[in-house]
C-alpha positions as CSV (number, residue, x, y, z in Angstrom):
1,M,112.2,106.9,91.5
2,S,108.8,105.9,90.2
3,S,105.9,108.3,90.1
4,S,103.9,106.1,92.5
5,T,106.6,106.5,95.1
6,T,106.5,110.3,95.0
7,S,102.7,110.7,94.9
8,A,101.9,109.0,98.2
9,A,100.8,111.4,100.9
10,Y,100.1,110.6,104.5
11,H,98.7,112.5,107.4
12,I,100.6,112.1,110.7
13,G,98.4,109.3,112.1
14,E,98.7,107.2,109.0
15,L,102.4,107.8,108.8
16,A,102.7,106.9,112.5
17,A,100.8,103.6,112.0
18,R,102.8,102.7,108.9
19,S,106.1,103.5,110.6
20,G,105.4,101.9,114.0
21,L,106.1,105.2,115.8
22,T,103.7,107.6,117.5
23,P,102.6,111.0,116.2
24,D,104.5,112.7,119.1
25,T,107.7,110.9,118.0
26,L,107.2,112.3,114.5
27,R,106.7,115.8,115.8
28,Y,109.7,115.4,118.0
29,Y,111.9,114.2,115.1
30,E,110.7,117.2,113.1
31,R,111.7,119.6,116.0
32,L,115.1,118.0,116.3
33,G,115.7,118.2,112.5
34,V,115.8,114.5,112.0
35,L,112.9,114.9,109.6
36,S,112.7,117.9,107.3
37,P,109.7,120.2,107.9
38,V,106.8,119.1,105.7
39,S,104.2,120.9,103.7
40,R,100.8,121.4,105.4
41,T,97.3,121.6,104.1
42,S,95.3,124.9,104.3
43,G,93.9,123.6,107.6
44,G,97.4,123.2,109.0
45,F,97.7,119.3,108.8
46,R,101.1,117.9,108.0
47,I,101.3,116.0,104.8
48,Y,104.2,113.4,104.6
49,S,105.6,111.7,101.6
50,Q,106.6,108.2,100.8
51,H,110.2,109.4,101.0
52,T,109.6,110.4,104.7
53,L,108.2,106.9,105.5
54,E,111.3,105.3,103.9
55,R,113.6,107.6,105.9
56,L,111.8,106.7,109.1
57,R,112.2,103.0,108.4
58,F,115.9,103.6,107.9
59,I,116.2,105.5,111.1
60,K,114.4,102.9,113.0
């Protein structure tokens, strides 16, 4: 995997827009365990990786 693929970081709104899903759907997937829990900023915002975006595209 290239370093550019692993360094991408998205907030929930941007990930939702890129994946074609809603932020509520992403939170739901996380609660169900479809998505692994993600790291958060010191302010509590979820930070998603490029890998998560690719997983969502596969799921969809």
